[in-house]
N, C-alpha and C positions, 0 to 999 in steps of 0.2 A: 789726383783727380783729372789732371790735364791729359794723361795717357788714356784714362778711361773714356774721356770725352772723344778723343781721337778714335778710339776703338768703336764708339757708337757711329762714327761717320764712315767707317770702313764698310766694305761690301759684305752683304750676307747672302746666303744661297736661297734659291727658290726651291720649290718642291721637285724640280727636275734635277736629277743627279748631275753634278758637274756644272750646272748653270749658276751664274752669279747675278745678283741684282742689287741695286742700291737700297739703302734703308727706306728711302722715300717710295719705293715701288711696293713694299709690303705695307698694307694699310690695316690698321686695327680700327674697326668701326662698331658702334653700338647697333645691335639688331634685336628684333623680337626673338625670344627663345622659341617661339612657335613658328618662326620662318623655316622654310624647307632646308636651307643650309645649316641652320642651328640644330634642327631636329636630327638631321643626318649625322652631325658631329656628336651630338649627345648619345645617339644610338651606338655609334662606333666606340665612344668612350665606355659605355656600359659593357659592350662586348669585350673590350680590352680588359676591363676590371674583372669580369667573370673569368677570363682566361688566366689572369695573374693570380687570382684568389679563388680557385675552384672550391665550391661548397661553402665559402665564407660569405655570410650576409654582409652587405656594405650599405652605407648611407648614400642615398642618391636623391636627386631632385628631378621632378618631372618638368617639362616645359611649362605646364600650368603653374607649378609652384614658383618657377623662375620669373613668372610674370608679375609677381607681387612687387609693390612699390619699393620694398627694401633691396631689390636686386638691380644690378646693372649687368647686362649680358653683352659680351663682345665677341667678334669673329675677326681673325686675322685672314687677310686675303691677298692674293697676288694674281694678276692677269685673269681676274674674274673667277678664280678658284678659291674656295674656302679651305684654309690650311689648318686652322686650329681655333680654339675657343676658350673662354673663361668667364667667370661671373664674380661679382663683388656683392656680398650680402652685408648689410648693416645689421649687426647682431644686437647692439645696444649703443647708446650715445658714446662716441669716442672709440668704438671698436667695430671693425669690419672683418669679414672672413672671405678669403678667396676660395671659390668653389668651381667645380666642373672644368678644371684646366685639362686641356687635351690638345695634342697635335697629331695629325695623321702621320702614320709611319713614314711615308715618303718625304715628309717635310721636316722630320726630326733632325736635330743636330745642325740646324741652319739658322738659329736665332729667332724662330717663330715664337716659341714658348716665352723667351725673354721679352719679346715685343709685347705679347699679351700681358705678361706680368707687369711690365712697366706701365702699360695703359691702365690696368686696374689700380695700380698704386697711384697714378696720376688722378684717377677718378676719386680715390679715397682722399687725396689732398684737396681736390676741388670741394669735397663735402666737409672738409675740416676734420677728418678722422685721422688721429695720430697713430693708431695702433692697428696692425693687420695680423690676423691669425691665418694659418694654413694647416690643414691636416692632409697627410698623404700616408701611404703604406710602405712597409719595409720592402715590399716587392716592386717598388718603383725607385730604384737607386738613381735614375736619371733625374727624377723630380726632386729628390733630396739634394742632389748635387746642384741643381739650378737654384733652389731656395737658399742653400748655404752660400753659394757664390754671389747671390743677390742681397746678402746682408741679413738673412733670416737666421735666428738663433733657436736651438731646440728649447722646448718648454714641456712641462708635464702635459699629459693628455687632458683635454678639457671637454666640457659639455657631453654631447652624445658619444664621444670617443673614449671616455674615462676607462671603460672596461673592455676596450677593443685592443687586444694584445698587439695586433699587427700595425696599429696606428702610430705614426710619428708626427708630432705636432711642433710647429714653429711659430715665431712671431717676429715682426719687424716694427720698430717704432720709427715713424716718418718724422723727419726733422727738417731743418732749413736745407734747401737744395735738393730735396727729394722730389 
């Protein structure tokens, strides 16, 4: 655990190739999903999903749906630029689901997605939610790698994803120290 904490304190990259910034320079903040920065990220996410899964219907959420009280929407930003986003939806007492995870291509592989994921996990902890679910697709190996490396374990497809062959579902049980 000590090595992992040290890793958190190391530098992570910004969206500028080759540039480095400290963890404190990337901020993950709660925003309205109807804000311009959130709407742009959501649109880019939908374009990305359509490109990865041509002709396959996928489950999406509109900014209006994300405004429901059950959701927390966050944006990762650095130097005034929105880099990525994610949402936490309370599905039922004790269970939340991470939705709408996305990082702009220029900011990928720089710790932004992990920062968003940690912020959403922290929000679940604040809400007293011990179990988090995530669904992604087989066409998103980088997302699968992030979730597995962050302590998520594969589970059977659930809810609206039961019959979606491309879906890969995971869960994480938050405990002491999460």
